[in-house]
Structures are given as C-alpha cells and as structure tokens.
N, C-alpha and C positions, 0 to 999 in steps of 0.2 A: 320436188318432194319436200315437204316440210320436215322439220326435226321430229315433230310428234308422229308423223306418218312413218318415218324411218324407225322410230322407237317401237311402234306397234308391230312393224314387220320383224323386228329383232327380239321382240318381247319374250317369246317362248325360249329362245336360245339363251337370253340373259337370265331368265328365271331358272333355267336348268343348272346354272352355275351354283354350286353349294356355298353356304356361308364360309366354310373352311377354305374354299378355293378362291373366294373373292379377295382381291388385293387392293390396297389403297394406293393412289398415285404417289410416286416418289419425286415428282416435280410439279410445278404449278400446272393445273389441269389445262388451262388455255394454251400453255406452251406445248403440252403433249399433243393436243388436238391439232395444233399448227404443224408440228413435226410429222404427225400422221398424214396430213394432207400433202405435205412436201414429199414424204416418202412415196406416197401413191403416184405422184407425178414422175419421180425418178424411176420407179419400178415399171411404169407403163412404157417408158423409153427402152428399158432393158428387159422387157417381157420375155423375149425369145431366149435370151441368155439365162434368165432365172428359171424358166421352164425346163431348159436343157439340163440343169443341175438338180431337177426333181421337184421344183415348186409347183404346186397346184395353182393354175391360173385363177381359179375361183377365189383363192385367198387374197390375191391382189384386188380383184373386183369387189371383194367384201369390205375393203377398208372405208370407202366413202360412206356407205350406209351405216356401218358400225360407228363411225366417227360422229355422224349426225345423231344417232341414237344416244350416244354418250353426251353430246351437247344438250340434248333435251333433258336427260336424267340429271345432269349437273345443274341446269337452270331451275328445274323443279325443286331440287334439294336446296339450292342457294336461296330461292324465293321463300320457301317454307322456313328455312333457318332464320331469316330475318324476322318473319312474323312470330315464330315460336320463341325467339330470343326476347321479344318484348314481353311475352308471358312470364318468362323467367325473371325479367327485371321487376315486373309487378309483384311476383311472388317474393322475391328477395326483399323488396320494400316492406311488404306486409310481415314477413318473417322477422325483420329487425324491429318493427313496431311491436310485434307480439312478444319478442324476447325482452324488450325494454319494459313493457307494461307488466309482464310476468314478474320480472325482478323487483319492480316497485311494489307490486301487490304483496309478494312474498315477504319483502322487507318490512312493510307496514303491518301485515297480518301477524307476523312473528312477535312484533313488539306489542301490538294491540291485544293479542290473546296470550301473552306470555304467562299469565297466571291461570289459564284455563287448560287443564290437562287434556280434556277431550279434544279441544280445538288444536292443540299442539300435535296430538296424534294424527288428526286428520290432515294437518298441514304437512306432516312428515310423509304421509302416504302420497300426497300430491307431488311432493318433491322427488319421489322415486321415479326411476325411468329416465329416458332421454330420447332425443330424436324429434323430428318435426311433428309427427302425429301426437306424441306424448305432450309436447309443449302446447299444442292446440287444445288438447283435452284439459291440461292444467289451467289454462286461461278460463275455460268454461267452468271448471270446478271451483276456481277461486271466485268467479262472479257469483255463483250460486251460494257458496259458503258465506261470502260477504253480505249478501242480501238477507240471508237467514240470521245473521248476527251483526247487524249494522251499527248498533249503539257504540261498542268499543272503537269502531273505526272513526266515528264522528268525533269521539273524544280526542283522538290523536290527529285530527284535522285532515283526514283523507277526503278528497272530493269524491263523494259516493257516486257521482255520474260515471266515474271510471269503471264501476262495476258493469254498467250497461255497455260501456265502450268495450270492455273485455269480452262480454258475451257476443256482441256483434262482430268483433274482430275475429273471434274464434270461428264463427260461421264463415266469414269471408276468407279467412286463411285456409280453412278446410276445402272450400270450393276451388280456390286458386291453386292450392297444392295438387289437388286431383287433376285440374286442367293442365298444370305444368308437367305432371308425370305422364299423362296421356300424350301430350304434345311431344314430350321427349321420346316416348316409345315410337310414335309415328315418324318423328324426325330420324330416329335411328334406322327405321325401315327404309326411308327415302335415301339415306346415306348408303345403306347396304345395296340398294338398287343401283345407285351411282357407281359404287365400287364394282358391282357385277358387270355393269355396262363398260366400265374401264377395262376390266379383265377380259371381256369379250373382244374389245378392240385390240388390247395388248397382245392377245394370242395371235392375231393376224399380223400385227406390226412386227412381233418378234420373229415370226416365220419368214417374213419378207426380208427383214434385216439379216437374219442368219444366212439365208441363201445368197443375199447380195454380198455379204462379207466373204462367203466362200467363193463365189463366182469371180469376184473382182479383187482378190487378195493381192494381186500384183499391179493393180490399176488404181493409183492413188486418187485420181480425179473422180472416178466413179465410186470408189470405196467410201469416200467421205459422205456420199449421199445416203449411205446405209448406217451412218453413225448418228447418235443424238447430239445435236448442237448444244443442248443444255449441259450434258455431262462433259462434253469437250471443253466448254468454257470453265466448268468447275475444276476440271483436271488442270487446265492452264493456270488458273488462279492458285490452285494448291501448289503447283510446281514453282510459281513465282514467289509464293510466300516462304518457300523453303530456302530460297537463295539469300 
C-alpha cells in the first residue's frame, strides 16, 4: 500500500479531528514516525499481554496505516511549503522595492510641490494609512499624481520614468501579495491536515504506550520499548547538564 492510499483510507478519520484537537509534533516528525514503527514491532510481540490489560488489538493494527497516512500528509505539506516559500521570497523582494520607491517619490514630491497647497494636501492624504495594501495604493496614486503635474518634478531632476515604474510595480505587487496570501492560507490548511494526521497516529501510539507501561512496569527490558527514545535522550542530556 502506498502512503497516498493509506492517507485516503484514513482521510475521514483525520478530517473528523477538530482544529482544536489537532496537535503539533513536539519532536522531529521523522523521529516520531520511526518510533511509531518501532513501537508497532514491540507491541506485536507483546500483543497477548497488552490485550490482557485491556488494549483493543485494533489499536495496535492501526499504527502502520496511520503512520503511512502521516508520512503522506507530511510530504505534501513539506513540498508545498518549499514552493510557497518561493512566492513569499518574491513578494518580499517586490515589497522592499515598493517601499524604497515610495520613499523616494514622497521625498521628491514634497520638495517639488512645497509651494503648492493643493498638492501638499493630496500628498498628506497619500501618506495616511499603513500596511501592504495601503503602500501599494500609495505607489499608484503617486504615479498618477506625478504624471498630472510633471513639470515641477523635472525641475528637481526626477527621472520621470520612475512614475511608470511605480505604476507597474503597484500592479505587480498587488498580484504577488494576493498570490502570497492565498498560498499562505492553503499552506496553513495543509499544515493543519498534517497536524490532524499526526494526532490520529498519536492517539494510537499513546494508547499502546500507556498499556505497555502498565503491563511491564516491573520488566525493564520490555518497558523501554514503550518509552520514547527521543525524550529519553533529552532527559539524559538535561540530567548531564545539571551535574
């Protein structure tokens, strides 16, 4: 069975987990999936003892498929994260260009139109507000304002081609910002699905571990098979650092 097939089989159960119930992994996800596989192997050997203390055998049997479903959800989220991160980089580049050009145009316009009360009022309105959407609109407004009153700008040696650049940049920024926001929303949904798939697996893992710790509380060799290697190492490091 492929990881995608496993995910499709577990999809309804994963989707049934609420946003509030979904948990983020507290260890590297690859480590958790490895430990889940290892736990499954341990629990198969101890199946009779675990069932004897009340564990539903179906919980043991559920681990491999839930683990594969998580592996698929993790891969889809990670792949999309890389693609969508590139969009964020592109948006960030455009945003910085826009902020710089806006600053240059405002600085130049204030000086060029310093004796024109009407233009000063219009510039003051443009400067109001903040945020990405407002800065994009400011660039467009400055481009229009400059083209309508270009003579004073030529006097102070502004490259009037910057007005066309500002208008084009505003359009490109608006498109890229919208794309980045949509991508971010989609990525958040993929991450939520990953977290739900993790929670779905964790519920089975926790049940098996809890029953294993109960059944083998006086059997150290078996007991360690029901404890997390990752947290055991963290605990050892923490104790060592205290010495």
